[in-house]
C-alpha atoms as one frame of an Amber mdcrd trajectory, in Angstrom:
protein
   4.450 -28.111 -18.197   6.654 -25.985 -15.960   5.858 -23.344 -13.377   8.369
 -20.849 -11.970   8.522 -20.587  -8.189   9.836 -17.370  -6.624  10.957 -17.007
  -3.021  10.673 -13.772  -1.064  14.251 -12.892  -2.008  13.499 -13.613  -5.674
  10.417 -11.373  -5.576  12.354  -8.500  -4.030  14.933  -8.727  -6.838  12.312
  -9.137  -9.562  10.011  -6.298  -8.475  12.008  -3.036  -8.238  10.079  -0.164
  -6.733  10.195   2.204  -9.717   8.764  -0.467 -12.022   6.157  -1.379  -9.420
   5.009   2.251  -9.131   4.622   2.548 -12.895   2.689  -0.727 -12.844   0.338
   0.540 -10.120  -0.608   3.526 -12.255  -1.476   1.183 -15.146  -3.438  -1.146
 -12.880  -5.446   1.582 -11.166  -6.260   3.229 -14.498  -7.606  -0.053 -15.881
  -9.631  -0.590 -12.710 -11.251   2.866 -12.836 -12.000   2.788 -16.556 -13.809
  -0.536 -16.549 -11.024  -2.708 -17.958 -10.585  -4.924 -14.912 -12.589  -7.787
 -13.452 -12.151  -7.674  -9.675 -14.719  -9.257  -7.363 -14.666  -8.178  -3.724
 -12.146 -10.270  -1.882 -13.385 -13.495  -0.382 -12.917 -13.608   3.393 -12.688
 -16.465   5.855 -12.463 -15.587   9.532 -10.465 -18.109  11.551 -11.943 -17.096
  14.896 -10.269 -19.663  17.190  -6.897 -18.251  16.178  -7.930 -14.598  15.655
  -6.962 -14.825  12.022  -8.372 -13.986   8.613  -7.670 -15.536   5.216  -8.488
 -13.551   2.086  -8.759 -14.700  -1.536  -8.133 -11.982  -4.114  -8.505 -12.730
  -7.873  -8.122 -10.162 -10.663  -8.049  -9.929 -14.445  -6.729  -6.836 -16.245
  -8.050  -6.814 -19.802  -5.779  -4.181 -21.348  -2.530  -5.634 -20.050  -3.847
  -9.228 -20.114  -2.837  -9.995 -16.524  -4.514 -12.728 -14.489  -3.625 -13.720
 -10.933  -5.013 -14.929  -7.636  -3.586 -14.070  -4.234  -4.303 -15.899  -0.989
  -3.286 -13.899   2.062  -3.590 -14.769   5.724  -3.465 -12.153   8.474  -2.907
 -13.631  11.922  -1.989 -10.872  14.401  -1.144 -13.328  17.180   1.737 -14.639
  15.097   3.886 -11.882  16.593   3.690 -13.756  19.902   5.270 -16.724  18.079
   7.894 -14.467  16.448   6.347 -15.178  13.058   5.126 -12.709  10.437   1.527
 -11.623  10.920   0.958 -11.901   7.148   1.566 -14.943   4.968   0.612 -14.902
   1.308   1.095 -16.564  -2.033   0.369 -15.230  -5.533  -0.493 -17.549  -8.417
   0.112 -15.959 -11.838  -1.921 -17.482 -14.669  -1.806 -17.266 -18.455  -4.808
 -15.113 -19.315  -5.369 -16.907 -22.651  -5.317 -20.476 -21.367  -5.528 -20.283
 -17.558  -2.261 -22.224 -17.291  -0.356 -21.586 -14.039   2.833 -19.699 -14.870
   4.332 -18.840 -11.506   3.853 -19.195  -7.775   5.332 -16.321  -5.760   5.878
 -15.649  -2.082   3.142 -13.117  -1.501   4.188 -11.303   1.668   7.080  -9.521
  -0.032   5.003  -8.885  -3.163   2.197  -7.426  -1.035   4.549  -5.137   0.814
   6.146  -3.871  -2.402   2.892  -3.365  -4.272   1.307  -1.610  -1.278   4.291
   0.708  -1.049   4.156   1.225  -4.789   0.473   2.171  -4.592   1.364   4.909
  -2.140   4.280   5.860  -4.340   1.907   6.337  -7.258  -0.488   8.362  -5.102
   2.362  10.479  -3.732   3.632  11.143  -7.229   0.173  12.306  -8.334  -0.957
  14.155  -5.199   1.967  15.397  -3.116   3.523  18.793  -3.745   6.421  18.588
  -6.158   8.799  20.126  -3.601   7.821  17.775  -0.749  10.988  16.882   1.131
  10.039  15.839   4.693   8.319  12.509   5.351   6.902  11.104   8.588   6.564
   7.321   8.862   4.198   6.039  11.547   4.978   2.375  12.060   8.169   0.390
  11.702   7.151  -2.915  10.157   7.451  -4.353   6.658   4.792  -2.022   5.219
   6.491   1.036   6.713   9.730   0.094   4.961   8.201  -0.069   1.489   6.188
   3.085   2.120   9.435   4.940   2.762  11.203   3.454  -0.243   8.279   4.340
  -2.526   7.953   7.937  -1.329  11.710   8.464  -1.701  11.492   7.027  -5.241
   9.072   9.742  -6.421  10.181  12.743  -4.345  13.546  14.205  -3.311  13.216
  13.410   0.371  15.802  15.107   2.588  14.395  14.417   6.053  12.844  11.182
   7.322  11.121  10.918  10.695   9.938   7.622  12.117   7.739   6.931  15.133
   6.919   3.536  16.568   5.284   2.785  19.932   8.154   0.378  20.532  11.307
   2.501  20.526  13.583  -0.444  19.764  11.649  -1.167  16.593  12.133   2.414
  15.423  15.866   2.130  16.096  16.038  -1.072  14.049  14.014   0.539  11.256
  16.372   3.538  11.104  19.493   1.363  11.133  18.244  -0.940   8.379  16.687
   1.692   6.093  19.109   4.630   6.159  20.919   5.095   2.871  19.099   2.227
   1.105  18.488   3.163  -2.544  16.915   6.632  -2.688  16.450   6.856   1.102
  18.591   9.557   2.778  21.344   8.599   5.222  19.709  10.329   8.178  16.504
   8.995   9.729  15.302  10.762  12.864  13.630   8.677  15.577  10.776  10.628
  17.110   9.505  10.187  20.652   5.845  10.758  19.767   3.631  10.978  16.684
   2.975  14.699  17.170   6.599  15.709  16.596   6.856  13.288  13.694   3.845
  14.730  11.880   4.239  18.464  12.544   5.566  20.201   9.454   5.853  16.971
   7.454   5.106  17.248   3.743   4.182  13.561   3.482   2.739  11.330   6.216
   2.602   7.552   5.842   0.502   5.569   8.332   1.344   1.884   8.268   0.046
   0.491  11.543  -2.588  -1.977  12.713  -4.151   0.573  15.081  -7.842   0.625
  15.892  -7.708   4.317  16.823  -6.092   7.361  15.120  -2.335   7.506  15.387
  -2.016  11.287  14.901  -4.220  14.348  15.271  -5.554  16.701  12.643  -4.191
  19.741  14.504  -0.653  18.538  13.804  -1.159  18.108  10.047   0.247  21.046
   8.124  -1.548  22.699   5.240  -0.408  21.144   1.977   0.507  17.779   3.470
  -0.154  14.523   1.648  -1.160  11.467   3.676  -0.980   7.800   2.748  -3.054
   5.473   4.914  -2.379   1.775   4.307  -2.467   0.025   7.670  -6.194  -0.198
   8.398  -8.175  -2.639   6.278 -11.314  -3.369   8.326 -14.222  -1.169   9.510
 -12.932  -1.567  13.106  -9.500  -0.111  12.325  -8.760   3.605  12.098  -5.354
   5.257  11.688  -6.485   8.678  10.463  -8.842  10.768  12.586 -12.198  12.009
  11.289 -11.237  15.694  11.292  -8.262  15.024   9.018 -10.516  13.081   6.684
 -13.046  15.915   6.716 -10.340  18.494   5.864  -8.728  16.446   3.109  -9.217
  15.773  -0.580  -9.836  12.037  -0.306  -8.670   9.618  -2.987  -9.074   5.842
  -2.733  -7.891   2.787  -4.610 -11.478   1.617  -5.217 -14.703   3.171  -3.909
 -16.595  -0.070  -3.307 -13.721  -1.664  -1.404 -13.167   1.505   0.626 -16.759
   1.678   1.815 -16.647  -2.013   2.705 -13.342  -2.048   4.564 -11.794   1.379
   5.326 -12.570   2.246   8.925 -10.862   5.615   8.364 -13.771   6.533   6.094
 -16.588   4.341   7.451 -16.450   5.782  10.965 -16.750   9.473   9.917 -19.547
   8.437   7.549 -21.435   6.669  10.347 -20.971   9.710  12.599 -22.440  12.012
   9.969 -19.218  13.986   9.506 -18.885  13.118   5.807 -21.050  11.667   3.031
 -20.081   9.105   0.418 -19.566  12.031  -1.971 -16.570  13.048   0.162 -14.434
  10.574  -1.801 -13.150  12.847  -4.559 -11.781  10.167  -6.868 -10.249   6.779
  -7.334  -6.550   7.010  -7.996  -7.084   5.450 -11.424  -9.461   8.275 -12.361
  -6.649  10.742 -11.744  -4.162   8.625 -13.720  -6.633   8.472 -16.623  -7.271
  12.223 -16.511 -10.932  11.802 -15.552 -10.572  13.691 -12.275  -8.087  16.338
 -11.142  -5.685  15.758  -8.280  -4.311  18.478  -6.012  -5.638  21.918  -6.938
  -3.647  24.137  -4.558  -0.390  24.061  -2.543  -2.362  24.411   0.729  -4.694
  21.501   0.071  -4.384  18.411   2.268  -4.618  15.203   0.239  -5.341  11.748
   1.650  -4.873   8.477  -0.237  -6.702   5.664   1.533  -5.767   2.194   0.356
  -7.238  -1.110   1.491  -5.488  -3.019  -1.287  -7.005  -4.200  -4.557  -6.211
  -7.415  -6.409  -5.284  -5.563  -9.611  -2.112  -4.559  -7.766  -1.159  -8.190
  -7.278  -1.948  -9.158 -10.850   0.219  -6.493 -12.416   2.989  -6.983  -9.846
   3.004 -10.691 -10.600   3.434 -10.008 -14.301   6.328  -7.587 -13.708   8.028
  -9.973 -11.309   7.643 -12.928 -13.661   9.013 -10.950 -16.586  12.106  -9.942
 -14.617  12.492 -13.420 -13.123  12.642 -14.956 -16.597  15.011 -12.211 -17.790
  17.417 -12.689 -14.864  16.808 -16.421 -14.346  15.454 -16.017 -10.817  13.621
 -18.708  -8.916  13.262 -22.365  -9.771  11.175 -24.187 -12.348   8.979 -27.068
 -11.255   7.224 -29.652 -13.376   3.461 -29.761 -12.988
């Protein structure tokens, strides 16, 4: 019995953004229509090292995808010049449970998270959106930008990072890549980045809002992907209150999304403020944007269905293009 092993470079080649975005729409639709088995992620806090390890299984019945991801988030790794996130995805045969592939999960997570925002942007942003603000300059920020540029004709990119050198590196490495325009403007503060932007992507690990509602223009679409615990908050409560809020999964959002939990605890919103899951919009069960002036906010904490469908797409392309190595089990 053989299992294919894919490195980070293999995953990046095997999981092109446009295919990943299409896959996210399928995955979210199955999740929201009851065709997915997704328990809440298992969590182990590694307190002595300020880390967290998560276990995320998922089965998609319609597309017959089965996978398990193990992801570790250790913020102090940056002090060691290591990635803060390490992950691995195990793709299984849904009929037999046989392991089919083991994939480097950090790159897969970054691509599928970006693709989730790409799907949300395609469904919620104005069709003529052309200016995007990226808050953050890490791996997630890169795939957010690629995804948004895949679904909209972006002509102006603005990036803000608290560390100016990181923003410079981001601009140098991302300009002109695929659908990304050649010019990326480095902004000195988040206010100037956000003002007048059609699309705002927050991809930080901040525990407090990284921009203010007063700077968000009518008609803007916001993707929030950086915060994934109740103690983290990238988007301020007033923006949440103003916006049409769409999530990847309601249950996960109310467990983990500080952007929503904090306004709820403060009595500024109710649980009914979540308009829809993204899959409900894909499936036609709920409408998306209803006016050009409406602010839309997609809050994602990450759902295992994204990993399962991404694993299937990556494995299919890896076999097609003979990527990775095969190991005997």
